[in-house]
C-alpha angles and dihedrals in degrees: 000000000000090000090053092051091047091050091050091049091049090047091051090048090052092051090047091052091049091050090050093049092047091048092050091049091046091049091050090049091050092049092047092050091047091051091049091050091047091050091050091049090051092048091048092048092048091050092050092047092049090051091048092048090048089055091048091049092047090050091048090048090050091049091048091049090051091049091048092050090049091049092047090050091051090051091050089052090051091066089076101062114171121243096250093055091048090051091051092050092048091049091052091050092049091048092052092047091050091052091056118097102209093189093063096028094231137101122252 
């Protein structure tokens, strides 16, 4: 009878060990799957963010190109200054030169 009880106890202990090993393996599998899913979510988010940032950069580049073209066009238009504006600029330059005392090297 004692042998029977000891055998039953050992049998129960064996089953308990198997359950523990299976639980540990199952837990590892669950963690591994969760890590794989998390990694995929991170990769997917990074890809989406990179694509969004590429669009933002492309838009900014387009805006900068448009501003540059506008600025270049305004410079090209500046080559045709009218006579009155040229006279005003020349008069201002003459006035500044006349105010300068070249002996002392300073303006009045």
